[in-house]
C-alpha positions as CSV (number, residue, x, y, z in Angstrom):
1,M,44.1,126.9,53.3
2,K,44.7,127.4,57.0
3,G,46.4,130.8,56.2
4,S,43.4,131.8,54.1
5,I,41.0,131.0,56.9
6,M,43.1,133.0,59.4
7,L,43.2,135.9,57.0
8,D,39.4,135.7,56.6
9,K,39.0,135.7,60.4
10,R,41.1,138.7,60.8
11,L,39.3,140.6,58.1
12,G,36.0,139.7,59.6
13,Y,37.1,140.8,63.1
14,G,38.5,144.0,61.6
15,L,35.2,144.8,59.8
16,A,33.2,144.0,62.9
17,L,35.4,146.4,64.9
18,V,34.9,149.2,62.4
19,F,31.2,148.6,62.5
20,L,31.1,148.8,66.3
21,L,33.1,152.0,66.2
22,V,30.8,153.8,63.8
23,A,27.5,152.2,65.0
24,P,26.5,154.8,67.6
25,H,26.5,157.5,65.0
26,F,23.8,155.7,63.0
27,A,21.9,153.7,65.6
28,Y,20.4,154.4,69.0
29,P,23.3,154.2,71.5
30,L,21.3,152.8,74.3
31,F,20.1,149.9,72.1
32,L,23.6,149.2,71.1
33,M,24.8,149.2,74.7
34,T,22.1,146.8,75.7
35,V,23.1,144.4,72.9
36,L,26.8,144.6,73.9
37,C,26.0,143.8,77.5
38,F,24.0,140.8,76.6
39,A,26.6,139.8,74.0
40,L,29.2,139.7,76.8
41,F,26.8,137.9,79.1
42,A,26.1,135.2,76.4
43,C,29.8,134.8,75.6
44,A,30.5,134.3,79.3
45,L,27.9,131.6,79.5
46,N,29.2,130.0,76.3
47,L,32.6,129.7,78.0
48,I,31.3,127.0,80.3
49,M,28.5,125.8,78.1
50,G,30.1,125.5,74.7
51,F,33.7,124.8,75.7
52,A,33.4,123.0,79.0
53,G,30.0,121.2,78.7
54,M,28.4,122.8,81.8
55,V,24.9,124.0,81.2
56,S,23.9,126.6,83.9
57,F,20.3,127.6,84.5
58,G,21.4,130.2,87.1
59,H,23.6,132.7,85.5
60,A,21.1,135.5,86.0
61,A,22.1,135.5,89.7
62,F,25.6,136.7,88.7
63,F,24.3,139.1,86.0
64,G,21.6,140.8,88.1
65,G,23.3,140.4,91.5
66,S,26.4,142.2,90.3
67,A,24.2,144.9,88.8
68,Y,22.8,145.5,92.3
69,I,26.3,145.6,93.9
70,A,27.8,147.9,91.3
71,G,24.8,150.2,91.3
72,Y,24.7,150.4,95.1
73,V,28.3,151.3,95.6
74,L,28.1,154.0,92.9
75,A,24.8,155.4,94.0
76,S,25.2,155.2,97.8
77,Y,29.0,155.7,98.3
78,G,29.8,157.7,95.2
79,W,32.7,155.4,94.3
80,P,34.5,156.0,91.0
81,F,33.1,154.2,87.9
82,E,36.1,151.9,87.6
83,V,35.8,150.8,91.2
84,G,32.1,150.2,90.7
85,M,32.8,147.9,87.8
86,L,35.5,146.1,89.8
87,A,33.1,145.6,92.7
88,G,30.4,144.2,90.4
89,T,32.9,141.8,88.7
90,A,34.3,140.7,92.1
91,A,30.8,140.1,93.4
92,G,30.1,137.9,90.3
93,A,33.3,136.0,90.9
94,L,32.5,135.5,94.6
95,M,28.9,134.3,93.9
96,G,30.3,132.0,91.1
97,M,32.8,130.6,93.6
98,I,30.0,129.8,96.1
99,V,27.7,128.2,93.5
100,G,30.6,126.5,91.7
101,V,31.9,124.8,94.9
102,L,28.5,123.3,95.4
103,A,27.8,122.4,91.8
104,A,31.1,121.6,90.1
105,R,31.3,118.0,91.2
106,R,28.0,117.3,89.5
107,T,27.3,116.9,85.7
108,G,24.4,117.1,83.3
109,I,21.0,117.8,84.6
110,Y,22.1,117.6,88.2
111,F,24.6,120.5,87.7
112,A,21.9,122.5,85.9
113,M,19.3,122.0,88.6
114,I,21.7,122.9,91.4
115,T,22.6,126.2,89.6
116,L,18.9,126.9,89.1
117,A,18.0,126.2,92.8
118,L,20.8,128.4,94.1
119,A,20.0,131.2,91.7
120,Q,16.4,131.1,92.9
121,M,17.6,131.4,96.5
122,M,19.6,134.4,95.6
123,Y,16.6,135.9,93.8
124,F,14.6,135.9,97.0
125,I,17.5,137.4,98.9
126,Y,17.6,140.3,96.5
127,L,13.8,140.6,96.7
128,K,14.0,141.1,100.5
129,A,17.4,142.9,100.8
130,P,16.9,146.6,101.8
131,F,19.6,147.9,99.5
132,T,18.0,146.5,96.3
133,G,14.7,148.5,96.5
134,G,12.6,145.3,96.3
135,E,10.1,145.3,93.4
136,D,10.9,149.0,92.6
137,G,14.5,148.2,91.9
138,L,17.7,150.2,92.6
139,Q,17.2,153.4,90.7
140,A,19.2,156.6,89.9
141,I,22.5,154.8,89.4
142,P,25.0,157.5,88.3
143,R,27.5,157.0,85.5
144,G,30.1,159.2,87.1
145,K,33.4,160.0,85.4
146,L,36.0,157.9,83.8
147,L,39.2,158.1,85.8
148,G,37.6,161.0,87.6
149,I,38.1,163.2,84.5
150,W,35.8,162.4,81.6
151,S,32.0,162.6,82.2
152,L,30.1,159.5,81.1
153,K,26.7,161.2,81.0
154,D,26.8,161.4,77.2
155,D,25.5,158.2,75.7
156,I,28.1,158.0,72.9
157,T,31.0,158.5,75.4
158,Y,29.7,155.8,77.7
159,Y,29.1,153.5,74.6
160,Y,32.8,153.6,73.8
161,V,33.8,152.9,77.4
162,L,31.3,150.0,77.5
163,L,32.6,148.7,74.2
164,T,36.1,148.7,75.5
165,Y,35.1,146.7,78.6
166,C,33.1,144.2,76.5
167,L,36.0,143.7,74.0
168,L,38.4,143.1,76.8
169,G,36.0,140.5,78.4
170,W,35.6,138.8,75.0
171,A,39.4,138.8,74.5
172,L,39.8,137.1,77.9
173,I,37.4,134.4,76.8
174,V,39.2,133.8,73.5
175,R,42.6,133.7,75.3
176,T,41.3,131.3,77.9
177,V,39.9,128.9,75.3
178,H,43.1,129.0,73.2
179,S,45.4,128.4,76.2
180,H,46.6,125.1,77.6
181,Y,43.9,125.4,80.3
182,G,41.3,125.8,77.6
183,Q,42.4,122.7,75.8
184,V,42.1,120.8,79.1
185,L,38.5,122.2,79.4
186,R,37.7,120.8,76.0
187,A,39.1,117.5,76.9
188,I,37.0,117.4,80.0
189,K,33.9,118.2,77.9
190,E,34.7,115.4,75.4
191,N,35.5,112.7,78.0
192,E,35.7,113.7,81.7
193,A,36.6,110.2,82.8
194,R,39.6,110.1,80.5
195,A,40.8,113.6,81.6
196,L,40.5,112.4,85.2
197,S,42.5,109.3,84.5
198,L,45.3,111.4,82.9
199,G,45.7,113.1,86.3
200,Y,43.9,116.4,85.8
201,D,42.0,117.8,88.7
202,V,38.7,118.0,86.8
203,T,36.7,119.7,89.6
204,R,39.3,122.5,89.9
205,Y,39.4,123.1,86.2
206,K,35.6,123.3,86.0
207,L,35.4,125.5,89.1
208,L,37.8,128.0,87.7
209,A,35.9,128.2,84.4
210,F,32.7,128.7,86.2
211,V,34.2,131.6,88.3
212,I,35.6,133.3,85.2
213,S,32.2,133.0,83.5
214,A,30.4,134.3,86.6
215,A,32.8,137.3,86.9
216,L,32.3,138.3,83.2
217,S,28.5,137.9,83.7
218,G,28.8,140.2,86.6
219,L,30.8,142.7,84.6
220,A,28.1,142.6,81.9
221,G,25.3,143.2,84.5
222,S,27.2,146.1,86.1
223,L,27.7,147.8,82.7
224,K,24.1,147.4,81.8
225,A,22.9,148.8,85.2
226,V,25.0,151.9,84.8
227,A,24.0,152.3,81.1
228,I,20.2,152.4,81.9
229,G,20.6,153.8,85.4
230,V,18.6,151.0,87.2
231,A,18.9,147.4,88.5
232,T,15.8,145.4,88.8
233,L,14.6,142.0,89.8
234,T,14.0,141.1,86.1
235,D,17.8,140.7,85.7
236,V,18.0,138.0,88.5
237,Q,14.9,136.0,87.6
238,W,15.2,132.5,86.2
239,T,13.7,133.8,82.9
240,M,16.9,135.8,82.3
241,S,19.0,132.7,82.6
242,G,16.7,131.1,80.0
243,L,17.0,134.1,77.8
244,V,20.8,134.1,77.7
245,L,20.8,130.4,77.2
246,L,18.6,131.0,74.1
247,M,21.0,133.6,72.8
248,V,23.9,131.1,73.0
249,M,21.9,128.4,71.2
250,V,20.5,130.7,68.5
251,G,23.9,132.2,67.8
252,G,25.9,129.1,68.1
253,M,27.7,127.3,70.9
254,K,31.5,126.5,70.6
255,T,31.9,129.8,68.6
256,F,33.3,133.1,69.8
257,V,30.9,135.4,68.0
258,G,27.8,133.2,67.9
259,P,26.5,134.2,71.3
260,A,26.9,137.9,70.3
261,V,24.9,137.3,67.1
262,G,22.3,135.5,69.2
263,A,22.1,138.5,71.6
264,L,21.6,140.9,68.7
265,V,18.8,138.7,67.2
266,I,16.9,138.3,70.5
267,I,17.3,141.9,71.8
268,T,16.3,143.3,68.4
269,L,13.3,141.0,68.4
270,Q,12.2,142.1,71.8
271,I,12.5,145.8,71.0
272,E,11.2,145.8,67.4
273,L,8.6,143.1,67.4
274,D,5.8,145.4,68.4
275,N,6.7,147.9,65.6
276,F,7.0,145.1,63.1
277,G,3.6,143.8,64.1
278,H,1.9,147.2,63.5
279,Y,3.6,147.4,60.1
280,L,2.2,144.0,59.2
281,A,-1.2,145.0,60.4
282,D,-1.1,148.1,58.2
283,V,0.1,146.1,55.1
284,T,-2.2,143.1,55.5
285,Q,-5.1,144.8,57.2
286,I,-5.1,142.0,59.7
287,D,-5.6,143.5,63.2
288,W,-4.1,140.4,65.0
289,F,-0.6,141.5,63.9
290,S,-0.9,144.7,65.9
291,R,-1.1,142.6,69.1
292,I,2.0,140.5,68.3
293,G,4.1,142.7,70.6
294,V,2.5,141.2,73.7
295,S,3.4,137.7,72.5
296,I,7.2,138.0,72.7
297,P,7.6,134.9,74.8
298,M,5.7,132.9,72.3
299,V,7.6,134.2,69.3
300,T,10.9,133.7,71.2
301,G,9.9,130.1,71.8
302,L,9.1,129.6,68.2
303,I,12.5,130.9,67.2
304,F,14.1,128.5,69.7
305,I,12.2,125.6,68.2
306,A,13.1,126.7,64.7
307,S,16.8,127.1,65.6
308,V,16.9,123.7,67.1
309,L,15.2,122.0,64.1
310,L,16.9,124.0,61.3
311,F,20.1,125.4,62.8
312,R,21.3,122.8,65.3
313,E,24.7,124.5,65.5
314,G,23.2,128.0,65.7
315,I,23.4,130.7,63.1
316,V,27.2,131.1,63.1
317,G,27.8,127.4,63.6
318,S,25.7,126.5,60.7
319,L,27.4,129.1,58.5
320,K,30.8,127.8,59.4
321,A,29.7,124.2,58.7
322,S,28.3,125.2,55.3
323,R,31.5,127.0,54.5
324,H,33.6,124.0,55.4
325,R,31.5,121.7,53.2
326,L,32.0,124.1,50.3
327,Q,35.7,124.2,50.9
328,R,35.9,120.4,50.9
329,K,33.9,120.2,47.7
330,G,36.2,122.7,46.1
331,A,39.3,120.8,47.3
332,R,38.0,117.6,45.8
333,H,37.1,119.3,42.5
334,H,40.6,120.8,42.2
335,G,42.2,117.6,43.2
């Protein structure tokens, strides 16, 4: 049965990869790039939230802050695209190190509140810093050329480059969780006191996970800033931290693809809700539906409540649980 499950996983991953490769030829590339960036962002948060038990309310600081850094070095200094991504990722890791050193020794709500407070401090720094453009944002961020040869101005070309970066980031998360280090992280999540009694440096393990998560969040923010050509304060606000937290919970914590599914659901909702509202208004002749597009926070909140009540393990987590129940019933029946 374990071999069958592994075969199903590989088949699922293969089909998903094929879909991602052909998707830009059938869907709007910029929409797909936005989904991929938030998918990587959500998976990065899930690394510490789902597998290490650390709930961060301040990951927007790494996502948006790195977008500013990458955008600034690309727009002002004309650095190569790869160096810009490296600068954004390094900035995320550095910010994660600073926040992690101050927060890693805390647990539960205390950890969450420290990350939120430090993220808000960073928000006001970005608001006043001269290189960020303040409320106007950092604009006209160039895509440049890949390896100084291939132009990234074409959306489909940049999509495949972005997809490669996101898949590499996702692969790093999977490898980290499946490593010995990842098993220790899970042990810390399940019983931190026992892990400490076994001689593990719990704080060091948690800090490293937080830095990896922050670095990948920074990479996601850098890729998004270059994709749309602008970095704004929206990406560093506390609401962005709440949004990515929602993506993880809707898709499913403790899963590798759940946060990506949650990102797809939430981003699609944000973009298509207004169109869907107008469609309902035309069909039902109820004018109220045409104004549903301005109620995205309310609808998002309702989805969060519904996911908590109906899908406590998220979409992917609930599907996996249902599949396991069916497999157990089948095994008992054949037995």
